[in-house]
C-alpha positions in Angstrom: 53.9 110.5 80.9 52.3 107.0 81.7 48.8 106.5 81.2 46.4 103.9 82.6 46.4 100.5 80.8 43.6 99.5 78.8 42.8 96.5 80.5 41.4 98.5 83.4 37.7 99.1 82.3 35.6 102.6 83.6 34.1 100.0 86.3 37.2 98.9 87.7 38.5 102.8 88.0 35.1 104.1 89.9 35.6 101.3 92.3 39.2 102.5 93.2 37.8 105.9 93.1 35.1 105.2 95.5 36.8 103.1 97.8 40.0 105.8 98.3 37.7 108.6 98.3 39.0 110.0 95.4 37.4 113.4 94.2 36.9 112.5 90.5 33.5 112.0 88.8 32.7 108.9 88.1 30.0 109.3 85.4 32.2 111.4 83.2 34.0 109.3 80.2 37.0 106.4 80.8 39.4 108.9 78.9 38.5 111.9 81.6 38.9 109.5 84.7 42.2 108.2 83.3 43.3 112.1 83.2 42.0 113.0 86.2 43.3 110.1 88.0 46.9 110.5 87.4 47.8 113.1 89.8 46.4 110.9 92.6 48.6 107.8 91.5 51.2 108.6 93.7 49.9 109.5 96.6 47.3 106.9 96.9 50.3 104.0 95.9 48.3 103.4 92.3 51.3 102.6 90.3 49.7 98.9 89.6 47.0 101.3 87.1 50.3 101.3 84.4 50.5 97.7 84.6 47.9 95.2 83.3 45.2 94.2 85.2 45.8 91.0 86.8 42.4 90.3 87.8 41.6 90.5 84.1 41.6 86.7 83.2 40.2 87.0 79.4 40.5 89.1 76.3 37.1 89.4 74.2 38.6 86.7 71.9 39.5 84.3 74.1 35.9 84.7 76.2 34.3 83.9 73.0 36.4 80.8 72.8 35.7 79.7 75.9 31.9 80.1 75.4 32.1 78.5 72.2 33.8 75.4 74.2 30.7 75.6 76.7 28.0 75.5 73.8 29.9 72.5 72.1 29.8 70.3 75.6 26.3 71.5 76.0 25.3 70.4 72.9 27.4 67.0 73.4 25.3 66.5 76.7 21.8 67.3 74.8 22.9 64.4 72.3 22.8 62.2 75.0 26.7 62.0 74.9 26.8 60.4 71.5 30.1 60.7 69.7 28.3 60.3 66.1 25.9 63.0 66.5 28.4 65.7 68.2 31.5 67.4 67.6 33.3 65.4 70.2 35.4 62.1 68.7 34.9 60.5 72.5 34.1 61.3 76.2 37.5 62.3 76.7 37.7 65.0 74.7 34.6 66.4 75.8 35.9 66.0 79.6 39.2 67.6 78.6 37.3 70.4 77.2 35.3 70.8 80.4 38.6 70.8 82.9 39.9 73.7 80.4 36.9 75.6 80.6 36.1 74.9 84.3 38.8 77.7 85.2 36.4 80.7 83.7 33.6 79.5 86.0 32.1 83.3 86.4 30.9 83.2 82.9 27.2 81.2 83.3 27.6 79.3 80.3 30.5 77.8 81.7 28.9 76.8 84.9 25.6 75.4 83.3 28.3 73.4 80.8 30.4 71.7 83.2 27.1 71.3 85.5 25.3 69.4 82.8 28.5 67.0 82.1 29.1 66.3 85.8 25.3 65.1 86.1 25.3 63.5 83.1 28.9 61.2 83.9 28.5 61.3 87.1 31.7 62.9 87.8 32.9 65.9 89.4 34.9 68.7 87.9 35.6 71.6 89.8 34.5 75.1 88.7 37.0 78.3 89.4 34.6 81.1 90.4 35.4 84.7 92.1 34.5 85.8 95.3 32.3 88.4 93.9 30.5 86.4 91.2 30.2 83.8 94.3 28.7 86.0 96.8 26.1 86.8 94.0 25.2 83.3 93.1 24.5 82.4 96.8 22.0 86.1 97.1 20.1 84.9 94.0 19.6 81.8 95.6 18.9 83.2 98.8 16.5 85.3 97.0 14.9 82.2 95.0 14.3 80.2 98.2 12.6 83.2 99.7 10.2 83.6 96.9 8.6 80.3 97.1 5.1 80.3 97.7 3.8 79.5 101.2 0.7 77.5 101.6 -1.3 80.4 104.4 -4.3 79.9 106.8 -6.6 82.5 107.5 -9.5 81.7 110.0 -12.5 83.7 110.5 -16.3 84.1 109.2 -16.5 84.8 105.7 -19.5 85.8 104.1 -20.4 85.4 100.4 -23.5 87.0 98.8 -24.9 86.2 95.5 
């Protein structure tokens, strides 16, 4: 008997369960959800759960490495792009690292590092951001835009007593 691949997180599984209206308790531990989901795999055409998750791009170790590169880039920019004060030997090395991590634009520190490098060198390195993260960023931007304090004028007679 096959098991659901470990690259599918509990969050991924609960999303599938709610989309397909499968009667499984989503608050149970992942192990129990996997066990309860096995009978429904055939009838709901979920055989892809036995293979690695194609949407899971990075392992924890790889993600830590990408974040470390982003920190190096931020440090490089904060040092004034000075090769003697940073870990980079040339600007080309920094750009190469930025291009490498730009494909992982879902990570906030990567977005910030590439944005800082783009602004300081006046270049345009494109970030790859998934639809879900893009929607979330647009929603945050809209909330920030709507929450700006506005000037209000109220007319009328006001009495102040001392």
